[in-house]
Backbone as XML, in Angstrom:
<?xml version="1.0"?>
<chain id="A" units="angstrom">
  <residue number="1" name="MET">
    <atom name="N" x="78.899" y="73.782" z="118.738"/>
    <atom name="CA" x="79.500" y="75.039" z="118.776"/>
    <atom name="C" x="80.960" y="75.091" z="118.829"/>
  </residue>
  <residue number="2" name="ALA">
    <atom name="N" x="81.526" y="74.203" z="119.788"/>
    <atom name="CA" x="82.911" y="74.205" z="120.075"/>
    <atom name="C" x="83.707" y="73.803" z="118.662"/>
  </residue>
  <residue number="3" name="GLY">
    <atom name="N" x="83.118" y="72.885" z="118.042"/>
    <atom name="CA" x="83.724" y="72.520" z="116.867"/>
    <atom name="C" x="83.742" y="73.561" z="115.733"/>
  </residue>
  <residue number="4" name="ARG">
    <atom name="N" x="82.675" y="74.448" z="115.782"/>
    <atom name="CA" x="82.564" y="75.490" z="114.735"/>
    <atom name="C" x="83.645" y="76.555" z="115.180"/>
  </residue>
  <residue number="5" name="ILE">
    <atom name="N" x="83.780" y="76.809" z="116.421"/>
    <atom name="CA" x="84.766" y="77.794" z="116.917"/>
    <atom name="C" x="86.256" y="77.323" z="116.634"/>
  </residue>
  <residue number="6" name="ARG">
    <atom name="N" x="86.462" y="75.897" z="116.777"/>
    <atom name="CA" x="87.861" y="75.505" z="116.490"/>
    <atom name="C" x="88.118" y="75.644" z="114.959"/>
  </residue>
  <residue number="7" name="LYS">
    <atom name="N" x="87.090" y="75.366" z="114.142"/>
    <atom name="CA" x="87.164" y="75.499" z="112.728"/>
    <atom name="C" x="87.571" y="77.005" z="112.364"/>
  </residue>
  <residue number="8" name="MET">
    <atom name="N" x="86.775" y="77.954" z="113.012"/>
    <atom name="CA" x="86.946" y="79.309" z="112.722"/>
    <atom name="C" x="88.405" y="79.744" z="113.137"/>
  </residue>
  <residue number="9" name="GLU">
    <atom name="N" x="88.921" y="79.171" z="114.280"/>
    <atom name="CA" x="90.247" y="79.528" z="114.782"/>
    <atom name="C" x="91.368" y="79.143" z="113.811"/>
  </residue>
  <residue number="10" name="SER">
    <atom name="N" x="91.129" y="78.029" z="113.116"/>
    <atom name="CA" x="92.051" y="77.587" z="112.151"/>
    <atom name="C" x="92.124" y="78.367" z="110.851"/>
  </residue>
  <residue number="11" name="THR">
    <atom name="N" x="91.141" y="79.286" z="110.658"/>
    <atom name="CA" x="91.138" y="80.043" z="109.442"/>
    <atom name="C" x="91.176" y="81.604" z="109.844"/>
  </residue>
  <residue number="12" name="LEU">
    <atom name="N" x="90.912" y="82.393" z="108.871"/>
    <atom name="CA" x="90.867" y="83.926" z="109.282"/>
    <atom name="C" x="89.442" y="84.224" z="109.631"/>
  </residue>
  <residue number="13" name="GLU">
    <atom name="N" x="88.432" y="83.339" z="109.648"/>
    <atom name="CA" x="87.194" y="83.713" z="110.141"/>
    <atom name="C" x="87.260" y="84.232" z="111.515"/>
  </residue>
  <residue number="14" name="TYR">
    <atom name="N" x="87.925" y="83.497" z="112.402"/>
    <atom name="CA" x="87.852" y="83.850" z="113.849"/>
    <atom name="C" x="88.407" y="85.249" z="114.102"/>
  </residue>
  <residue number="15" name="PRO">
    <atom name="N" x="89.474" y="85.639" z="113.647"/>
    <atom name="CA" x="90.070" y="87.091" z="113.912"/>
    <atom name="C" x="89.098" y="88.056" z="113.224"/>
  </residue>
  <residue number="16" name="ILE">
    <atom name="N" x="88.515" y="87.836" z="112.148"/>
    <atom name="CA" x="87.575" y="88.689" z="111.530"/>
    <atom name="C" x="86.237" y="88.794" z="112.457"/>
  </residue>
  <residue number="17" name="PHE">
    <atom name="N" x="85.794" y="87.672" z="112.965"/>
    <atom name="CA" x="84.733" y="87.692" z="113.774"/>
    <atom name="C" x="84.945" y="88.480" z="115.133"/>
  </residue>
  <residue number="18" name="VAL">
    <atom name="N" x="86.153" y="88.442" z="115.684"/>
    <atom name="CA" x="86.525" y="89.106" z="116.846"/>
    <atom name="C" x="86.672" y="90.660" z="116.622"/>
  </residue>
  <residue number="19" name="LEU">
    <atom name="N" x="87.167" y="90.936" z="115.314"/>
    <atom name="CA" x="87.266" y="92.345" z="115.027"/>
    <atom name="C" x="85.937" y="92.874" z="114.716"/>
  </residue>
  <residue number="20" name="GLU">
    <atom name="N" x="84.946" y="92.200" z="114.084"/>
    <atom name="CA" x="83.683" y="92.687" z="113.785"/>
    <atom name="C" x="82.881" y="92.886" z="115.151"/>
  </residue>
  <residue number="21" name="SER">
    <atom name="N" x="83.180" y="92.059" z="116.104"/>
    <atom name="CA" x="82.444" y="92.132" z="117.390"/>
    <atom name="C" x="82.961" y="93.449" z="118.094"/>
  </residue>
  <residue number="22" name="LYS">
    <atom name="N" x="84.393" y="93.675" z="118.030"/>
    <atom name="CA" x="84.964" y="94.803" z="118.541"/>
    <atom name="C" x="84.432" y="96.081" z="117.745"/>
  </residue>
  <residue number="23" name="LEU">
    <atom name="N" x="84.259" y="96.053" z="116.579"/>
    <atom name="CA" x="83.692" y="97.220" z="115.743"/>
    <atom name="C" x="82.381" y="97.558" z="116.287"/>
  </residue>
  <residue number="24" name="THR">
    <atom name="N" x="81.534" y="96.521" z="116.356"/>
    <atom name="CA" x="80.117" y="96.767" z="116.880"/>
    <atom name="C" x="80.135" y="97.389" z="118.193"/>
  </residue>
  <residue number="25" name="GLU">
    <atom name="N" x="80.968" y="97.018" z="119.084"/>
    <atom name="CA" x="81.135" y="97.610" z="120.380"/>
    <atom name="C" x="81.470" y="99.053" z="120.456"/>
  </residue>
  <residue number="26" name="LEU">
    <atom name="N" x="82.648" y="99.327" z="119.602"/>
    <atom name="CA" x="83.086" y="100.696" z="119.420"/>
    <atom name="C" x="82.020" y="101.625" z="118.825"/>
  </residue>
  <residue number="27" name="GLN">
    <atom name="N" x="81.349" y="101.162" z="117.774"/>
    <atom name="CA" x="80.293" y="101.982" z="117.224"/>
    <atom name="C" x="79.173" y="102.216" z="118.209"/>
  </residue>
  <residue number="28" name="HIS">
    <atom name="N" x="78.816" y="101.236" z="119.098"/>
    <atom name="CA" x="77.843" y="101.427" z="120.135"/>
    <atom name="C" x="78.295" y="102.478" z="121.088"/>
  </residue>
  <residue number="29" name="LYS">
    <atom name="N" x="79.520" y="102.391" z="121.625"/>
    <atom name="CA" x="80.059" y="103.585" z="122.525"/>
    <atom name="C" x="80.049" y="104.820" z="121.895"/>
  </residue>
  <residue number="30" name="LEU">
    <atom name="N" x="80.369" y="104.929" z="120.615"/>
    <atom name="CA" x="80.556" y="106.174" z="119.898"/>
    <atom name="C" x="79.110" y="106.788" z="119.887"/>
  </residue>
  <residue number="31" name="ASN">
    <atom name="N" x="78.034" y="105.996" z="119.577"/>
    <atom name="CA" x="76.710" y="106.452" z="119.463"/>
    <atom name="C" x="76.200" y="106.838" z="120.901"/>
  </residue>
  <residue number="32" name="GLU">
    <atom name="N" x="76.570" y="106.212" z="121.955"/>
    <atom name="CA" x="76.328" y="106.685" z="123.229"/>
    <atom name="C" x="76.893" y="108.032" z="123.559"/>
  </residue>
  <residue number="33" name="ILE">
    <atom name="N" x="78.136" y="108.240" z="123.171"/>
    <atom name="CA" x="78.761" y="109.500" z="123.409"/>
    <atom name="C" x="78.024" y="110.632" z="122.546"/>
  </residue>
  <residue number="34" name="LYS">
    <atom name="N" x="77.854" y="110.341" z="121.297"/>
    <atom name="CA" x="77.045" y="111.320" z="120.577"/>
    <atom name="C" x="75.621" y="111.733" z="121.123"/>
  </residue>
  <residue number="35" name="GLU">
    <atom name="N" x="74.926" y="110.637" z="121.657"/>
    <atom name="CA" x="73.648" y="110.941" z="122.248"/>
    <atom name="C" x="73.835" y="111.828" z="123.559"/>
  </residue>
  <residue number="36" name="TRP">
    <atom name="N" x="74.791" y="111.442" z="124.305"/>
    <atom name="CA" x="75.230" y="112.253" z="125.525"/>
    <atom name="C" x="75.481" y="113.772" z="125.074"/>
  </residue>
  <residue number="37" name="ASN">
    <atom name="N" x="76.375" y="113.857" z="124.054"/>
    <atom name="CA" x="76.605" y="115.251" z="123.558"/>
    <atom name="C" x="75.374" y="115.985" z="123.142"/>
  </residue>
  <residue number="38" name="ARG">
    <atom name="N" x="74.522" y="115.332" z="122.596"/>
    <atom name="CA" x="73.272" y="116.084" z="122.167"/>
    <atom name="C" x="72.379" y="116.369" z="123.361"/>
  </residue>
  <residue number="39" name="ILE">
    <atom name="N" x="72.309" y="115.593" z="124.377"/>
    <atom name="CA" x="71.372" y="115.902" z="125.445"/>
    <atom name="C" x="72.056" y="116.635" z="126.596"/>
  </residue>
  <residue number="40" name="VAL">
    <atom name="N" x="73.199" y="116.178" z="126.992"/>
    <atom name="CA" x="73.733" y="116.674" z="128.291"/>
    <atom name="C" x="74.922" y="117.837" z="127.924"/>
  </residue>
  <residue number="41" name="ALA">
    <atom name="N" x="75.550" y="117.711" z="126.797"/>
    <atom name="CA" x="76.655" y="118.645" z="126.616"/>
    <atom name="C" x="76.464" y="120.083" z="126.803"/>
  </residue>
  <residue number="42" name="PRO">
    <atom name="N" x="75.237" y="120.582" z="126.365"/>
    <atom name="CA" x="74.978" y="122.002" z="126.620"/>
    <atom name="C" x="75.146" y="122.456" z="128.128"/>
  </residue>
  <residue number="43" name="HIS">
    <atom name="N" x="74.981" y="121.602" z="128.952"/>
    <atom name="CA" x="75.129" y="121.886" z="130.334"/>
    <atom name="C" x="76.439" y="121.632" z="131.022"/>
  </residue>
  <residue number="44" name="GLU">
    <atom name="N" x="77.424" y="121.149" z="130.283"/>
    <atom name="CA" x="78.647" y="120.715" z="130.902"/>
    <atom name="C" x="79.691" y="121.780" z="130.667"/>
  </residue>
  <residue number="45" name="SER">
    <atom name="N" x="80.831" y="121.644" z="131.498"/>
    <atom name="CA" x="81.943" y="122.658" z="131.287"/>
    <atom name="C" x="82.661" y="122.363" z="130.244"/>
  </residue>
  <residue number="46" name="ASN">
    <atom name="N" x="83.564" y="123.373" z="129.820"/>
    <atom name="CA" x="84.515" y="123.282" z="128.655"/>
    <atom name="C" x="85.441" y="121.996" z="128.929"/>
  </residue>
  <residue number="47" name="LYS">
    <atom name="N" x="85.984" y="121.835" z="130.065"/>
    <atom name="CA" x="86.836" y="120.628" z="130.465"/>
    <atom name="C" x="86.129" y="119.370" z="130.037"/>
  </residue>
  <residue number="48" name="ALA">
    <atom name="N" x="84.864" y="119.277" z="130.524"/>
    <atom name="CA" x="84.181" y="117.992" z="130.275"/>
    <atom name="C" x="83.932" y="117.850" z="128.778"/>
  </residue>
  <residue number="49" name="MET">
    <atom name="N" x="83.611" y="118.882" z="128.015"/>
    <atom name="CA" x="83.401" y="118.810" z="126.606"/>
    <atom name="C" x="84.775" y="118.409" z="125.920"/>
  </residue>
  <residue number="50" name="ALA">
    <atom name="N" x="85.888" y="118.976" z="126.406"/>
    <atom name="CA" x="87.129" y="118.607" z="125.797"/>
    <atom name="C" x="87.551" y="117.244" z="125.929"/>
  </residue>
  <residue number="51" name="ASP">
    <atom name="N" x="87.201" y="116.674" z="127.065"/>
    <atom name="CA" x="87.344" y="115.196" z="127.421"/>
    <atom name="C" x="86.483" y="114.369" z="126.339"/>
  </residue>
  <residue number="52" name="VAL">
    <atom name="N" x="85.205" y="114.780" z="126.225"/>
    <atom name="CA" x="84.376" y="114.047" z="125.293"/>
    <atom name="C" x="84.804" y="114.139" z="123.888"/>
  </residue>
  <residue number="53" name="ARG">
    <atom name="N" x="85.389" y="115.272" z="123.451"/>
    <atom name="CA" x="85.917" y="115.376" z="122.121"/>
    <atom name="C" x="87.124" y="114.454" z="121.972"/>
  </residue>
  <residue number="54" name="THR">
    <atom name="N" x="87.912" y="114.328" z="123.004"/>
    <atom name="CA" x="89.194" y="113.428" z="122.922"/>
    <atom name="C" x="88.571" y="112.052" z="122.868"/>
  </residue>
  <residue number="55" name="ASP">
    <atom name="N" x="87.694" y="111.598" z="123.682"/>
    <atom name="CA" x="87.056" y="110.319" z="123.688"/>
    <atom name="C" x="86.603" y="109.936" z="122.298"/>
  </residue>
  <residue number="56" name="THR">
    <atom name="N" x="85.714" y="110.922" z="121.705"/>
    <atom name="CA" x="85.088" y="110.644" z="120.447"/>
    <atom name="C" x="86.199" y="110.525" z="119.432"/>
  </residue>
  <residue number="57" name="THR">
    <atom name="N" x="87.137" y="111.309" z="119.371"/>
    <atom name="CA" x="88.248" y="111.270" z="118.387"/>
    <atom name="C" x="89.019" y="109.932" z="118.492"/>
  </residue>
  <residue number="58" name="LYS">
    <atom name="N" x="89.244" y="109.473" z="119.723"/>
    <atom name="CA" x="89.981" y="108.135" z="119.909"/>
    <atom name="C" x="88.965" y="106.955" z="119.360"/>
  </residue>
  <residue number="59" name="LEU">
    <atom name="N" x="87.763" y="107.111" z="119.754"/>
    <atom name="CA" x="86.845" y="106.013" z="119.180"/>
    <atom name="C" x="86.759" y="106.044" z="117.805"/>
  </residue>
  <residue number="60" name="GLU">
    <atom name="N" x="86.640" y="107.147" z="117.111"/>
    <atom name="CA" x="86.556" y="107.218" z="115.711"/>
    <atom name="C" x="87.808" y="106.618" z="115.090"/>
  </residue>
  <residue number="61" name="GLU">
    <atom name="N" x="88.978" y="106.873" z="115.621"/>
    <atom name="CA" x="90.272" y="106.333" z="115.134"/>
    <atom name="C" x="90.249" y="104.836" z="115.427"/>
  </residue>
  <residue number="62" name="ASP">
    <atom name="N" x="89.810" y="104.399" z="116.498"/>
    <atom name="CA" x="89.739" y="103.008" z="116.803"/>
    <atom name="C" x="88.773" y="102.251" z="115.754"/>
  </residue>
  <residue number="63" name="ILE">
    <atom name="N" x="87.701" y="102.847" z="115.447"/>
    <atom name="CA" x="86.791" y="102.355" z="114.477"/>
    <atom name="C" x="87.413" y="102.197" z="113.095"/>
  </residue>
  <residue number="64" name="LYS">
    <atom name="N" x="88.084" y="103.381" z="112.659"/>
    <atom name="CA" x="88.775" y="103.297" z="111.372"/>
    <atom name="C" x="89.810" y="102.228" z="111.367"/>
  </residue>
  <residue number="65" name="ASN">
    <atom name="N" x="90.592" y="102.114" z="112.407"/>
    <atom name="CA" x="91.695" y="100.994" z="112.489"/>
    <atom name="C" x="91.118" y="99.612" z="112.392"/>
  </residue>
  <residue number="66" name="THR">
    <atom name="N" x="89.981" y="99.438" z="113.173"/>
    <atom name="CA" x="89.466" y="98.093" z="113.149"/>
    <atom name="C" x="88.841" y="97.778" z="111.728"/>
  </residue>
  <residue number="67" name="LYS">
    <atom name="N" x="88.183" y="98.744" z="111.073"/>
    <atom name="CA" x="87.642" y="98.500" z="109.659"/>
    <atom name="C" x="88.788" y="98.154" z="108.798"/>
  </residue>
  <residue number="68" name="SER">
    <atom name="N" x="89.883" y="98.835" z="108.991"/>
    <atom name="CA" x="91.072" y="98.530" z="108.021"/>
    <atom name="C" x="91.631" y="97.163" z="108.338"/>
  </residue>
  <residue number="69" name="ALA">
    <atom name="N" x="91.583" y="96.741" z="109.616"/>
    <atom name="CA" x="92.267" y="95.448" z="109.957"/>
    <atom name="C" x="91.189" y="94.389" z="109.317"/>
  </residue>
  <residue number="70" name="ILE">
    <atom name="N" x="89.995" y="94.616" z="109.446"/>
    <atom name="CA" x="89.049" y="93.677" z="108.927"/>
    <atom name="C" x="89.182" y="93.539" z="107.378"/>
  </residue>
  <residue number="71" name="SER">
    <atom name="N" x="89.329" y="94.677" z="106.720"/>
    <atom name="CA" x="89.615" y="94.698" z="105.270"/>
    <atom name="C" x="90.828" y="93.910" z="104.967"/>
  </residue>
  <residue number="72" name="VAL">
    <atom name="N" x="91.976" y="94.112" z="105.715"/>
    <atom name="CA" x="93.133" y="93.491" z="105.439"/>
    <atom name="C" x="92.988" y="91.913" z="105.459"/>
  </residue>
  <residue number="73" name="LEU">
    <atom name="N" x="92.344" y="91.517" z="106.480"/>
    <atom name="CA" x="92.147" y="90.101" z="106.716"/>
    <atom name="C" x="91.239" y="89.461" z="105.563"/>
  </residue>
  <residue number="74" name="HIS">
    <atom name="N" x="90.277" y="90.244" z="105.195"/>
    <atom name="CA" x="89.303" y="89.721" z="104.078"/>
    <atom name="C" x="90.198" y="89.742" z="102.879"/>
  </residue>
  <residue number="75" name="ASN">
    <atom name="N" x="90.996" y="90.610" z="102.662"/>
    <atom name="CA" x="91.762" y="90.646" z="101.349"/>
    <atom name="C" x="92.876" y="89.443" z="101.372"/>
  </residue>
  <residue number="76" name="HIS">
    <atom name="N" x="93.419" y="89.294" z="102.671"/>
    <atom name="CA" x="94.468" y="88.161" z="102.836"/>
    <atom name="C" x="93.776" y="86.781" z="102.539"/>
  </residue>
  <residue number="77" name="GLY">
    <atom name="N" x="92.471" y="86.754" z="103.048"/>
    <atom name="CA" x="91.819" y="85.466" z="102.901"/>
    <atom name="C" x="91.459" y="85.213" z="101.501"/>
  </residue>
  <residue number="78" name="ALA">
    <atom name="N" x="91.117" y="86.249" z="100.858"/>
    <atom name="CA" x="90.744" y="86.165" z="99.337"/>
    <atom name="C" x="91.950" y="85.761" z="98.638"/>
  </residue>
  <residue number="79" name="ALA">
    <atom name="N" x="93.123" y="86.397" z="98.844"/>
    <atom name="CA" x="94.254" y="85.995" z="98.199"/>
    <atom name="C" x="94.720" y="84.588" z="98.548"/>
  </residue>
  <residue number="80" name="LYS">
    <atom name="N" x="94.548" y="84.197" z="99.638"/>
    <atom name="CA" x="95.043" y="82.859" z="100.151"/>
    <atom name="C" x="94.160" y="81.897" z="99.480"/>
  </residue>
  <residue number="81" name="ASN">
    <atom name="N" x="92.919" y="82.192" z="99.306"/>
    <atom name="CA" x="91.992" y="81.090" z="98.684"/>
    <atom name="C" x="92.132" y="81.041" z="97.226"/>
  </residue>
  <residue number="82" name="SER">
    <atom name="N" x="92.566" y="82.195" z="96.539"/>
    <atom name="CA" x="92.763" y="82.149" z="95.104"/>
    <atom name="C" x="94.230" y="81.473" z="94.737"/>
  </residue>
  <residue number="83" name="ALA">
    <atom name="N" x="95.121" y="81.357" z="95.815"/>
    <atom name="CA" x="96.403" y="80.825" z="95.447"/>
    <atom name="C" x="96.335" y="79.308" z="95.325"/>
  </residue>
</chain>
């Protein structure tokens, strides 16, 4: 396993792997917030709901940026391999 990780670190696979792991974590958090919204939100204050909307917006932006970074790394790797 350590050898595989060292090999991944020397290529773009490792940063892509890390970003994909982060993406999965962010999507999981977003799904938890959406579930909370569905179940608990009707009973919460306006302030709490504003905080949740802020959190949701930030997570959605983080997800978008992470997907973009993964795409850039994939494209860079493809260009590097074709050169």
